[in-house]
C-alpha positions as CSV (number, residue, x, y, z in Angstrom):
1,M,-21.0,1.7,-3.8
2,S,-17.4,2.4,-4.5
3,C,-15.6,1.4,-7.4
4,N,-13.9,-1.5,-5.2
5,I,-16.5,-4.0,-5.1
6,E,-14.3,-6.6,-3.3
7,G,-13.8,-3.8,-0.4
8,F,-17.5,-3.2,-0.3
9,E,-18.3,-6.8,-0.1
10,Y,-15.7,-7.3,2.6
11,E,-17.6,-4.6,4.6
12,S,-20.7,-6.5,4.1
13,T,-19.3,-9.7,5.5
14,V,-17.7,-8.0,8.3
15,I,-21.0,-6.4,9.2
16,A,-22.8,-9.7,8.8
17,A,-20.2,-11.2,11.4
18,L,-20.9,-8.3,13.7
19,K,-24.6,-9.2,13.6
20,Q,-24.1,-12.9,14.1
21,A,-22.0,-12.1,17.1
22,G,-24.8,-9.9,18.5
23,V,-22.7,-6.8,18.9
24,C,-23.7,-4.8,15.4
25,G,-24.6,-1.4,15.9
26,E,-26.5,1.0,13.9
27,I,-24.6,0.6,10.7
28,T,-26.2,-1.9,8.3
29,E,-24.3,-1.2,5.0
30,G,-20.5,-0.5,4.7
31,A,-19.7,3.1,3.7
32,G,-17.7,1.9,0.6
33,A,-15.1,4.8,-0.3
34,S,-16.5,7.4,1.7
35,A,-14.3,9.3,3.8
36,A,-16.8,11.0,5.8
37,A,-18.6,7.8,7.6
38,A,-17.5,4.7,9.4
39,D,-17.7,1.4,7.6
40,A,-19.2,-0.4,10.6
41,D,-20.0,-0.2,14.3
42,F,-20.5,-2.3,17.3
43,Q,-21.4,-2.1,20.8
44,V,-19.9,-3.7,23.9
45,N,-21.1,-2.8,27.4
46,G,-23.4,-0.1,26.0
47,V,-20.5,1.7,24.4
48,R,-20.4,2.2,20.6
49,Y,-17.3,1.8,18.7
50,L,-16.9,3.1,15.0
51,V,-14.9,0.9,12.5
52,E,-12.9,1.6,9.5
53,I,-12.9,-1.8,7.5
54,K,-9.8,-2.7,5.2
55,K,-9.8,-5.7,3.3
56,D,-6.0,-6.0,3.4
57,A,-2.8,-4.2,4.3
58,G,-2.7,-3.0,0.7
59,A,-6.0,-1.0,0.8
60,Q,-5.9,2.7,1.0
61,M,-5.8,4.0,4.7
62,G,-7.0,7.6,4.0
63,G,-6.3,10.4,2.0
64,T,-6.1,14.0,2.2
65,S,-5.5,17.1,0.0
66,A,-4.9,20.7,0.5
67,K,-5.8,23.4,-1.7
68,Y,-3.8,26.7,-1.7
């Protein structure tokens, strides 16, 4: 779990909503602070979509680094 508990809880809320709507995919738990995994997924007409969940507009939208 990430250090950002509120963000992780929000991911769980979104996944629960996807389940309730009947479109939840294979991901049943948010990825938290992982940069390598999607937070959720859903399926529409047999097509799987990966989702990066952000609690609000102030949430970090990604990060990268370069080593030289």
